[in-house]
N, CA, C and O atoms as CSV, one atom per row, in Angstrom:
chain,resi,resn,atom,element,x,y,z
A,1,MET,N,N,20.550,19.667,-35.257
A,1,MET,CA,C,19.625,20.433,-34.442
A,1,MET,C,C,18.337,19.648,-34.199
A,1,MET,O,O,17.849,19.585,-33.071
A,2,VAL,N,N,17.797,19.061,-35.237
A,2,VAL,CA,C,16.564,18.286,-35.101
A,2,VAL,C,C,16.813,17.060,-34.221
A,2,VAL,O,O,15.952,16.671,-33.433
A,3,ASP,N,N,17.978,16.464,-34.359
A,3,ASP,CA,C,18.321,15.299,-33.535
A,3,ASP,C,C,18.347,15.668,-32.050
A,3,ASP,O,O,17.919,14.886,-31.201
A,4,GLN,N,N,18.847,16.849,-31.749
A,4,GLN,CA,C,18.897,17.285,-30.353
A,4,GLN,C,C,17.487,17.505,-29.793
A,4,GLN,O,O,17.218,17.195,-28.632
A,5,VAL,N,N,16.604,18.035,-30.616
A,5,VAL,CA,C,15.226,18.263,-30.187
A,5,VAL,C,C,14.549,16.934,-29.881
A,5,VAL,O,O,13.876,16.793,-28.860
A,6,PHE,N,N,14.733,15.951,-30.778
A,6,PHE,CA,C,14.131,14.635,-30.547
A,6,PHE,C,C,14.749,13.945,-29.333
A,6,PHE,O,O,14.044,13.252,-28.600
A,7,ALA,N,N,16.028,14.116,-29.112
A,7,ALA,CA,C,16.671,13.535,-27.937
A,7,ALA,C,C,16.122,14.166,-26.664
A,7,ALA,O,O,15.878,13.470,-25.678
A,8,LEU,N,N,15.928,15.476,-26.683
A,8,LEU,CA,C,15.360,16.160,-25.520
A,8,LEU,C,C,13.926,15.707,-25.273
A,8,LEU,O,O,13.537,15.473,-24.128
A,9,MET,N,N,13.137,15.583,-26.339
A,9,MET,CA,C,11.755,15.121,-26.190
A,9,MET,C,C,11.718,13.700,-25.631
A,9,MET,O,O,10.875,13.390,-24.790
A,10,GLY,N,N,12.610,12.847,-26.083
A,10,GLY,CA,C,12.677,11.485,-25.568
A,10,GLY,C,C,13.040,11.464,-24.099
A,10,GLY,O,O,12.454,10.710,-23.323
A,11,SER,N,N,13.995,12.277,-23.713
A,11,SER,CA,C,14.402,12.348,-22.304
A,11,SER,C,C,13.255,12.857,-21.432
A,11,SER,O,O,13.012,12.331,-20.346
A,12,LEU,N,N,12.562,13.869,-21.908
A,12,LEU,CA,C,11.427,14.401,-21.148
A,12,LEU,C,C,10.311,13.369,-21.031
A,12,LEU,O,O,9.668,13.263,-19.987
A,13,PHE,N,N,10.083,12.615,-22.089
A,13,PHE,CA,C,9.053,11.580,-22.062
A,13,PHE,C,C,9.406,10.499,-21.042
A,13,PHE,O,O,8.547,10.075,-20.269
A,14,VAL,N,N,10.646,10.056,-21.035
A,14,VAL,CA,C,11.081,9.039,-20.078
A,14,VAL,C,C,10.954,9.572,-18.655
A,14,VAL,O,O,10.490,8.855,-17.769
A,15,PHE,N,N,11.353,10.803,-18.428
A,15,PHE,CA,C,11.226,11.413,-17.105
A,15,PHE,C,C,9.760,11.489,-16.680
A,15,PHE,O,O,9.437,11.205,-15.527
A,16,ALA,N,N,8.874,11.868,-17.598
A,16,ALA,CA,C,7.446,11.973,-17.287
A,16,ALA,C,C,6.857,10.606,-16.950
A,16,ALA,O,O,6.027,10.492,-16.047
A,17,VAL,N,N,7.281,9.575,-17.669
A,17,VAL,CA,C,6.779,8.225,-17.387
A,17,VAL,C,C,7.240,7.769,-16.010
A,17,VAL,O,O,6.443,7.243,-15.233
A,18,ILE,N,N,8.510,7.965,-15.702
A,18,ILE,CA,C,9.036,7.569,-14.389
A,18,ILE,C,C,8.320,8.323,-13.275
A,18,ILE,O,O,7.948,7.724,-12.265
A,19,LEU,N,N,8.122,9.619,-13.443
A,19,LEU,CA,C,7.434,10.426,-12.454
A,19,LEU,C,C,5.981,9.973,-12.293
A,19,LEU,O,O,5.485,9.865,-11.172
A,20,GLY,N,N,5.310,9.712,-13.395
A,20,GLY,CA,C,3.917,9.268,-13.349
A,20,GLY,C,C,3.764,7.937,-12.639
A,20,GLY,O,O,2.856,7.770,-11.825
A,21,VAL,N,N,4.637,6.991,-12.935
A,21,VAL,CA,C,4.574,5.686,-12.272
A,21,VAL,C,C,4.841,5.825,-10.777
A,21,VAL,O,O,4.191,5.162,-9.968
A,22,THR,N,N,5.774,6.666,-10.410
A,22,THR,CA,C,6.088,6.874,-8.997
A,22,THR,C,C,4.904,7.484,-8.256
A,22,THR,O,O,4.551,7.025,-7.170
A,23,VAL,N,N,4.299,8.491,-8.821
A,23,VAL,CA,C,3.148,9.143,-8.179
A,23,VAL,C,C,1.984,8.167,-8.072
A,23,VAL,O,O,1.322,8.105,-7.036
A,24,TYR,N,N,1.727,7.402,-9.133
A,24,TYR,CA,C,0.636,6.428,-9.108
A,24,TYR,C,C,0.880,5.368,-8.037
A,24,TYR,O,O,-0.032,5.028,-7.283
A,25,ALA,N,N,2.097,4.845,-7.964
A,25,ALA,CA,C,2.416,3.812,-6.978
A,25,ALA,C,C,2.271,4.348,-5.562
A,25,ALA,O,O,1.740,3.658,-4.693
A,26,LEU,N,N,2.729,5.548,-5.323
A,26,LEU,CA,C,2.618,6.155,-4.002
A,26,LEU,C,C,1.148,6.375,-3.621
A,26,LEU,O,O,0.747,6.079,-2.496
A,27,ALA,N,N,0.360,6.887,-4.548
A,27,ALA,CA,C,-1.059,7.109,-4.280
A,27,ALA,C,C,-1.782,5.790,-4.029
A,27,ALA,O,O,-2.636,5.710,-3.146
A,28,TYR,N,N,-1.451,4.767,-4.790
A,28,TYR,CA,C,-2.066,3.450,-4.617
A,28,TYR,C,C,-1.718,2.886,-3.243
A,28,TYR,O,O,-2.595,2.388,-2.537
A,29,PHE,N,N,-0.456,2.960,-2.863
A,29,PHE,CA,C,-0.025,2.425,-1.579
A,29,PHE,C,C,-0.701,3.152,-0.423
A,29,PHE,O,O,-1.181,2.515,0.514
A,30,VAL,N,N,-0.742,4.461,-0.480
A,30,VAL,CA,C,-1.331,5.243,0.607
A,30,VAL,C,C,-2.831,4.987,0.711
A,30,VAL,O,O,-3.350,4.828,1.816
A,31,SER,N,N,-3.529,4.945,-0.408
A,31,SER,CA,C,-4.981,4.794,-0.348
A,31,SER,C,C,-5.402,3.390,0.048
A,31,SER,O,O,-6.454,3.225,0.666
A,32,HIS,N,N,-4.617,2.370,-0.284
A,32,HIS,CA,C,-5.016,1.005,0.018
A,32,HIS,C,C,-4.449,0.476,1.329
A,32,HIS,O,O,-4.959,-0.515,1.852
A,33,ASP,N,N,-3.440,1.087,1.860
A,33,ASP,CA,C,-2.793,0.532,3.035
A,33,ASP,C,C,-3.012,1.359,4.298
A,33,ASP,O,O,-2.927,0.818,5.401
A,34,SER,N,N,-3.286,2.631,4.170
A,34,SER,CA,C,-3.294,3.484,5.355
A,34,SER,C,C,-4.445,3.179,6.303
A,34,SER,O,O,-4.288,3.326,7.515
A,35,THR,N,N,-5.603,2.756,5.786
A,35,THR,CA,C,-6.734,2.493,6.671
A,35,THR,C,C,-6.446,1.304,7.577
A,35,THR,O,O,-6.706,1.370,8.778
A,36,SER,N,N,-5.917,0.220,7.025
A,36,SER,CA,C,-5.609,-0.928,7.885
A,36,SER,C,C,-4.521,-0.585,8.881
A,36,SER,O,O,-4.561,-1.036,10.026
A,37,TYR,N,N,-3.548,0.210,8.457
A,37,TYR,CA,C,-2.490,0.628,9.385
A,37,TYR,C,C,-3.083,1.447,10.523
A,37,TYR,O,O,-2.766,1.218,11.690
A,38,ASP,N,N,-3.941,2.398,10.185
A,38,ASP,CA,C,-4.560,3.238,11.208
A,38,ASP,C,C,-5.391,2.406,12.176
A,38,ASP,O,O,-5.315,2.597,13.390
A,39,MET,N,N,-6.179,1.489,11.643
A,39,MET,CA,C,-7.055,0.684,12.501
A,39,MET,C,C,-6.238,-0.179,13.456
A,39,MET,O,O,-6.609,-0.333,14.620
A,40,GLU,N,N,-5.145,-0.735,12.984
A,40,GLU,CA,C,-4.375,-1.657,13.809
A,40,GLU,C,C,-3.466,-0.939,14.794
A,40,GLU,O,O,-3.461,-1.271,15.979
A,41,PHE,N,N,-2.700,0.034,14.330
A,41,PHE,CA,C,-1.658,0.617,15.171
A,41,PHE,C,C,-2.093,1.889,15.905
A,41,PHE,O,O,-1.706,2.095,17.055
A,42,LEU,N,N,-2.879,2.729,15.269
A,42,LEU,CA,C,-3.265,3.979,15.928
A,42,LEU,C,C,-4.485,3.808,16.826
A,42,LEU,O,O,-4.529,4.344,17.933
A,43,TRP,N,N,-5.481,3.053,16.339
A,43,TRP,CA,C,-6.711,2.892,17.105
A,43,TRP,C,C,-6.728,1.581,17.894
A,43,TRP,O,O,-7.649,1.355,18.679
A,44,ASP,N,N,-5.741,0.722,17.703
A,44,ASP,CA,C,-5.644,-0.566,18.390
A,44,ASP,C,C,-6.925,-1.382,18.224
A,44,ASP,O,O,-7.336,-2.104,19.132
A,45,ASN,N,N,-7.551,-1.256,17.047
A,45,ASN,CA,C,-8.790,-1.978,16.697
A,45,ASN,C,C,-9.914,-1.755,17.703
A,45,ASN,O,O,-10.732,-2.648,17.925
A,46,ARG,N,N,-9.962,-0.568,18.316
A,46,ARG,CA,C,-11.030,-0.245,19.271
A,46,ARG,C,C,-12.330,0.120,18.568
A,46,ARG,O,O,-13.407,0.013,19.155
A,47,PHE,N,N,-12.235,0.548,17.322
A,47,PHE,CA,C,-13.414,0.997,16.590
A,47,PHE,C,C,-13.554,0.193,15.308
A,47,PHE,O,O,-12.572,-0.325,14.777
A,48,THR,N,N,-14.773,0.094,14.822
A,48,THR,CA,C,-14.992,-0.532,13.525
A,48,THR,C,C,-14.951,0.559,12.451
A,48,THR,O,O,-14.984,1.753,12.750
A,49,ARG,N,N,-14.880,0.123,11.213
A,49,ARG,CA,C,-14.884,1.089,10.106
A,49,ARG,C,C,-16.205,1.850,10.058
A,49,ARG,O,O,-16.232,3.027,9.696
A,50,GLU,N,N,-17.281,1.196,10.414
A,50,GLU,CA,C,-18.589,1.855,10.407
A,50,GLU,C,C,-18.670,2.936,11.488
A,50,GLU,O,O,-19.229,4.007,11.255
A,51,GLU,N,N,-18.112,2.655,12.669
A,51,GLU,CA,C,-18.148,3.645,13.742
A,51,GLU,C,C,-17.329,4.884,13.375
A,51,GLU,O,O,-17.665,5.991,13.795
A,52,LEU,N,N,-16.278,4.712,12.612
A,52,LEU,CA,C,-15.469,5.852,12.182
A,52,LEU,C,C,-15.986,6.464,10.888
A,52,LEU,O,O,-15.375,7.383,10.342
A,53,GLU,N,N,-17.111,5.954,10.399
A,53,GLU,CA,C,-17.773,6.429,9.180
A,53,GLU,C,C,-16.867,6.345,7.971
A,53,GLU,O,O,-16.828,7.261,7.150
A,54,LEU,N,N,-16.130,5.233,7.860
A,54,LEU,CA,C,-15.261,5.009,6.701
A,54,LEU,C,C,-15.990,4.191,5.632
A,54,LEU,O,O,-15.510,4.076,4.504
A,55,GLU,N,N,-17.119,3.636,5.975
A,55,GLU,CA,C,-17.904,2.860,4.990
A,55,GLU,C,C,-19.312,3.366,4.935
A,55,GLU,O,O,-20.125,2.847,4.171
């Protein structure tokens, strides 16, 4: 019984780590890449970051 509890806790811990890394990576990618993507493809570099009040 105790072995099953520890196995379940280990599985939950591994799942939490995988989920945490995925969320962190996604948040990092979106926050660091989306502004350059927007400036290049959506706005066609018509505006500066200052004009859009991003800085």
